[in-house]
C-alpha positions in Angstrom: -44.7 -14.9 17.1 -44.9 -15.3 13.5 -47.9 -12.0 13.2 -44.8 -9.8 15.2 -42.5 -11.1 12.6 -45.2 -9.5 9.9 -45.5 -6.9 11.5 -41.6 -6.3 11.9 -41.8 -7.1 7.9 -43.6 -4.2 7.2 -42.3 -2.1 8.6 -38.5 -3.1 7.9 -40.0 -3.3 4.3 -41.4 0.5 4.5 -38.5 1.6 6.6 -36.6 0.3 3.8 -38.2 2.6 1.2 -36.7 5.4 2.4 -33.1 4.2 2.6 -30.4 5.7 0.2 -28.0 3.0 -1.6 -24.3 4.5 -0.3 -20.7 1.9 -1.0 -17.8 2.4 1.3 -15.7 5.0 -1.1 -19.0 7.7 -0.9 -19.0 6.8 2.6 -15.8 7.9 3.9 -15.7 10.7 1.2 -18.8 12.2 3.0 -17.7 10.8 6.8 -14.2 13.2 6.5 -16.3 16.1 4.6 -18.0 16.4 7.7 -16.3 15.4 10.7 -15.3 17.9 12.6 -12.7 16.9 13.8 -11.4 16.9 10.5 -12.7 20.6 9.9 -11.2 21.5 13.0 -7.3 20.4 12.1 -8.1 21.6 8.8 -8.0 25.0 10.1 -4.9 24.7 12.3 -3.1 23.4 9.3 -4.4 26.6 7.6 -3.4 28.3 11.1 0.5 26.6 11.3 1.2 27.1 7.2 0.1 31.0 7.5 2.6 30.7 11.4 5.2 29.3 8.7 5.0 32.9 5.4 5.0 35.4 9.1 8.6 33.2 10.3 9.8 34.9 6.9 8.9 38.9 7.9 12.1 39.7 9.5 14.4 38.6 6.1 12.6 41.9 5.0 13.2 45.6 6.0 10.7 47.2 8.3 9.6 51.0 7.0 7.6 53.1 8.4 6.6 56.9 8.7 7.2 59.1 12.0 5.7 62.3 12.9 5.2 64.7 15.9 7.1 67.5 17.6 10.3 68.1 19.7 10.6 70.5 21.9 14.2 72.7 22.8 14.1 73.6 26.7 16.8 76.2 26.9 18.2 80.3 27.7 15.8 80.3 23.9 13.2 77.7 23.6 12.5 76.3 20.8 9.7 74.4 19.2 9.5 72.1 16.0 7.6 70.1 13.8 9.5 66.8 13.1 8.2 64.1 10.0 10.3 61.9 8.3 10.5 58.4 6.7 12.5 55.6 7.9 13.8 51.9 8.0 14.6 49.4 9.6 16.7 45.9 8.7 18.7 43.2 10.2 21.6 42.2 8.4 22.6 39.0 10.7 21.2 38.4 14.3 23.4 34.6 14.7 21.2 33.1 11.9 17.7 33.0 14.4 15.1 34.0 11.8 16.6 31.6 10.0 16.3 28.6 12.8 12.8 30.4 14.2 11.5 29.7 10.2 12.3 25.9 9.9 11.2 24.9 13.4 8.1 27.1 11.9 8.3 25.1 9.2 8.4 21.6 11.1 5.4 22.9 13.3 3.6 23.3 9.5 4.3 19.7 8.3 2.2 18.1 11.8 -0.3 20.1 11.3 -0.3 18.3 8.3 0.6 15.2 8.6 -2.0 14.8 12.3 -4.6 16.3 9.3 -4.2 13.6 6.9 -3.9 10.7 9.9 -7.2 11.5 11.1 -9.0 11.6 7.9 -6.9 8.9 7.4 -8.6 7.1 10.8 -12.6 8.7 9.8 -12.0 6.4 7.3 -11.0 3.7 8.7 -13.9 4.3 11.4 -16.4 4.5 8.2 -15.5 1.2 6.7 -14.5 -0.8 10.1 -18.5 0.0 10.5 -19.4 -0.6 7.0 -18.1 -3.9 7.0 -20.0 -4.9 10.9 -23.3 -3.7 9.1 -22.4 -5.8 5.7 -21.7 -9.2 8.0 -24.5 -8.8 9.7 -26.2 -7.9 6.7 -24.9 -10.8 5.0 -25.9 -12.9 8.1 -29.5 -12.7 8.8 -29.4 -13.2 4.6 -27.7 -17.5 5.6 -30.9 -17.3 8.4 -33.7 -16.3 6.3 -32.8 -19.1 3.5 -31.8 -21.0 6.4 -35.2 -20.9 7.3 -37.0 -21.6 3.9 -34.6 -24.9 3.7 -35.5 -26.4 7.1 -38.9 -25.1 6.1 -39.1 -27.4 2.7 -37.0 -30.1 5.1 -40.3 -29.5 7.5 -43.0 -30.1 4.8 -40.6 -33.4 3.3 -41.1 -34.6 7.2 -45.0 -34.6 7.1 -44.8 -35.5 3.7 -43.1 -39.0 5.4 -45.4 -39.0 8.8 -48.0 -38.7 5.9 -47.2 -41.9 4.7 -46.2 -43.4 7.8 -42.3 -43.4 7.5 -42.1 -40.8 10.3 -43.5 -39.9 13.5 -44.7 -36.4 15.2 -40.7 -35.8 17.0 -40.1 -35.6 13.5 -41.9 -32.8 12.4 -41.4 -30.7 16.3 -37.2 -30.8 15.6 -37.4 -29.3 12.2 -40.6 -26.3 14.4 -37.6 -26.3 17.1 -35.1 -25.3 14.8 -37.5 -22.6 12.7 -38.1 -20.9 16.8 -34.7 -20.3 17.1 -34.0 -19.5 13.4 -36.3 -16.4 13.8 -35.0 -15.6 17.4 -31.2 -15.9 15.7 -33.5 -13.2 13.7 -34.4 -10.7 15.9 -30.7 -10.3 17.0 -29.2 -9.7 14.3 -31.4 -7.4 13.6 -30.7 -5.2 16.9 -27.3 -6.0 16.1 -28.5 -4.4 11.9 -29.7 -1.5 13.9 -26.7 -0.7 16.5 -24.3 -1.1 13.4 -26.7 1.9 12.4 -26.3 4.2 15.1 -23.1 4.3 14.7 -23.3 5.0 10.9 -25.7 8.5 12.7 -22.7 8.8 14.3 -20.8 9.4 11.6 -22.5 10.5 9.2 -24.8 12.4 11.5 -28.3 12.2 12.9 -29.9 12.6 9.1 -28.2 11.6 6.7 -27.2 8.2 9.2 -30.8 7.2 9.6 -30.5 6.8 5.9 -28.2 4.9 4.4 -27.6 1.4 3.6 -24.2 0.3 2.9 -24.1 -1.0 0.1 -22.4 -4.4 -1.1 -21.4 -7.4 0.1 -18.1 -9.1 2.6 -14.8 -9.6 -0.2 -12.9 -12.7 0.2 -9.3 -11.0 -0.2 -6.1 -11.6 -0.3 -3.2 -9.8 1.7 -0.1 -8.8 -0.7 3.8 -8.5 -0.2 5.9 -10.1 2.8 6.3 -8.4 6.1 9.7 -6.5 5.3 7.9 -5.2 2.9 5.6 -3.7 5.8 8.2 -2.8 8.1 10.1 -0.7 5.2 7.3 1.3 5.1 7.3 2.0 9.0 9.7 4.5 9.1 8.0 6.8 6.2 4.5 6.3 6.9 3.5 5.9 10.6 2.1 8.7 11.8 3.5 8.4 15.9 7.0 8.3 14.1 6.6 10.9 11.8 5.6 12.5 14.7 8.4 11.7 16.9 10.7 12.7 13.5 9.4 16.2 13.6 9.9 16.4 17.7 13.4 15.6 16.7 14.2 17.8 13.9 12.7 21.0 16.1 14.4 20.0 19.0 17.9 19.7 17.0 17.0 23.0 15.8 16.4 25.3 19.3 19.6 23.7 19.8 21.2 25.5 17.2 18.6 28.4 17.8 19.8 28.5 21.6 23.5 29.2 19.4 23.0 31.8 18.1 22.7 34.0 21.0 26.0 33.8 21.5 26.9 35.5 18.1 26.9 39.3 17.9 23.5 41.2 16.5 24.2 43.7 13.3 21.3 45.8 13.0 20.5 49.0 10.4 18.9 51.9 10.5 17.7 54.9 8.0 15.8 57.3 8.8 14.8 61.0 6.0 13.0 63.4 6.9 12.7 66.3 9.3 14.2 64.3 12.5 14.1 65.4 15.9 15.9 68.3 16.4 19.5 67.0 18.2 19.0 65.3 14.7 19.0 68.2 12.5 20.5 69.4 9.6 21.6 73.0 10.9 19.7 74.7 8.3 16.8 72.3 9.1 15.7 71.4 6.6 15.8 67.8 5.1 17.8 65.5 7.1 19.0 62.0 5.7 20.7 60.0 8.2 22.2 56.4 8.4 22.9 53.9 12.0 24.6 50.8 11.5 24.3 49.4 15.5 26.9 45.5 16.5 25.6 44.2 19.8 27.2 41.7 21.7 25.6 40.7 25.2 28.9 39.7 27.5 27.1 38.6 30.2 23.5 37.1 30.7 23.3 35.9 33.6 24.0 32.1 32.5 21.1 32.3 31.2 22.1 30.9 27.3 24.6 28.1 29.2 22.0 26.7 31.6 19.8 27.2 27.8 22.4 25.3 26.1 22.3 22.3 28.4 18.3 21.5 28.3 18.2 22.0 24.8 20.4 19.6 24.3 18.6 17.4 27.1 15.6 17.9 25.2 17.3 16.5 22.1 18.4 13.7 23.4 14.8 12.5 25.1 13.1 13.2 22.1 16.0 10.7 19.9 15.0 7.9 22.0 11.4 8.6 22.0 11.7 8.3 18.2 13.8 5.1 18.8 11.4 3.5 20.7 8.4 4.9 18.5 10.0 2.7 15.8 10.7 -0.6 17.2 7.3 -0.4 18.7 5.7 0.5 15.6 7.2 -2.3 14.2 6.2 -4.8 17.3 2.7 -3.5 16.7 2.9 -4.1 13.4 4.7 -7.1 12.8 1.5 -8.4 15.0 -0.5 -7.5 13.1 0.5 -9.0 9.7 0.6 -12.0 11.1 -2.5 -11.5 12.1 -4.5 -11.2 9.5 -2.1 -13.1 7.4 -3.2 -16.5 9.5 -6.8 -15.4 9.5 -6.3 -15.3 5.1 -5.1 -18.9 5.0 -8.2 -19.0 7.8 -10.9 -18.4 4.9 -9.6 -20.1 2.9 -9.8 -22.7 4.9 -13.6 -21.8 5.2 -13.9 -21.5 1.5 -13.4 -25.5 1.0 -15.3 -26.2 4.4 -18.7 -24.9 2.4 -18.7 -26.7 -0.9 -17.6 -30.3 2.0 -21.0 -28.9 3.9 -22.5 -28.4 1.2 -21.3 -31.6 -0.4 -22.4 -33.4 2.9 -25.4 -32.0 3.5 -26.1 -32.5 -0.5 -25.5 -36.8 -0.2 -27.9 -36.8 3.0 -30.4 -35.1 1.6 -30.3 -38.2 -1.5 -30.3 -40.7 1.6 -32.9 -39.0 3.2 -34.9 -40.0 0.0 -34.3 -43.1 -0.6 -35.3 -43.8 3.1 -31.5 -44.0 4.3 -30.4 -41.3 6.6 -34.3 -40.0 9.3 -34.4 -36.2 9.8 -32.0 -35.6 12.3 -29.5 -36.2 9.9 -31.3 -34.2 8.0 -31.2 -31.4 10.1 -27.9 -32.2 11.3 -26.1 -31.4 8.1 -28.2 -28.2 7.5 -26.8 -26.3 10.5 -23.4 -28.2 9.5 -24.2 -26.5 6.1 -25.3 -23.0 7.1 -22.8 -22.8 10.2 -20.3 -23.4 8.0 -21.1 -20.4 5.5 -21.6 -18.0 8.7 -18.1 -19.6 10.5 -17.0 -18.5 6.9 -18.3 -15.2 5.8 -16.8 -14.0 10.1 -13.7 -15.1 8.9 -13.8 -13.3 5.7 -14.8 -10.2 8.4 -12.1 -10.6 10.5 -9.4 -10.0 8.0 -11.0 -6.9 6.8 -10.8 -5.8 10.4 -7.3 -7.0 10.9 -6.3 -5.2 7.4 -7.9 -2.1 8.7 -5.6 -2.1 11.9 -2.4 -3.1 9.7 -3.5 0.3 8.0 -4.1 2.0 11.2 -0.6 0.8 12.4 0.8 2.0 8.7 -1.2 5.4 8.8 -1.9 4.1 4.9 -3.6 1.5 3.0 -2.3 -1.7 1.9 -3.0 -3.5 -1.2 -5.2 -6.8 -1.2 -6.4 -9.1 -4.0 -9.9 -10.2 -4.7 -10.1 -13.8 -4.7 -13.6 -15.2 -6.3 -14.6 -18.8 -7.1 -12.0 -18.9 -10.6 -9.3 -17.5 -8.4 -7.8 -14.1 -8.8 -9.1 -10.9 -9.8 
């Protein structure tokens, strides 16, 4: 068993020589820049912005050139070349172009919101895996320290047995604990590799297998009160923002449908050699202008039912927005309270760690004086490292809860790092 563990340690040491240490901010930036979904949404955002720019084209005149031949068939056939410069301009169409431009602008805003949401989500996924790796790495380090401490206790028990103050069972007790701790180490090593596999998924096979997250889990406190986060929902929650844009689109579409009830006024001008029936008597260059107003008197009730349809669509989107706000606020409140509860538990576990350390030192001191036995030392050592692991576990739970709160808000939250001397 020990030979196998030695071989595993040698292999891990060889692999670690090729690893690249990376901090959380670096990892998030790299993952965001190389994520395929992010790259696709960036192009979608560019497409939406280009579409918005294109929607302004109806506000400009259309200018072109026409050329060809015109034949007039009568008793005396006449054929003449045609060539002219023309220009068309829509003077009024019931504000239809303005409404379409506004809709394309809102669609571009939605594309930007979706892009930022995915960029932020990818960053949170990296942070989740990053913290999980640090948690398991820290747990492995605690197990190593527990093994070393157990070896110290085993030597103490062996010395007492040699002096006739302890039995073989005392030494066997520490042998059993050593075997259990090493078994835990194998499980932690597997979980670390699982975290590294998730990093490969986020960064790509080539770089993900070479990354070693840098740092350790921090004791943090969440800043602000519940109402601070409730106020942020309407402005920062991605589902709420998208639902609000859908309401704006539905409102504009309703106005757009009303433009079909208004007249259209178009202007057209031509200059050059026009067709024979429009040409001047002398056959030379002719200038013509046309102003044409149109108003649909009957559309087969198409405009009537379109108005009803879009009014219902607007009401539906408004109801969806209200439901989205209530849902987001409820989820956010639950996440906030959970984070605050875990935060208090981290504070308590910090105190419990100090108590466990004092208790362990007291038991070891009494063991050396012959007051306590080896079982008491083993229990005190187990309690000490179980407390340490609980503390790290709650730190990880806090960070996981913070990530969930940020996911619901759609933006980062402010935390303060707590040290032995208080907050930084």
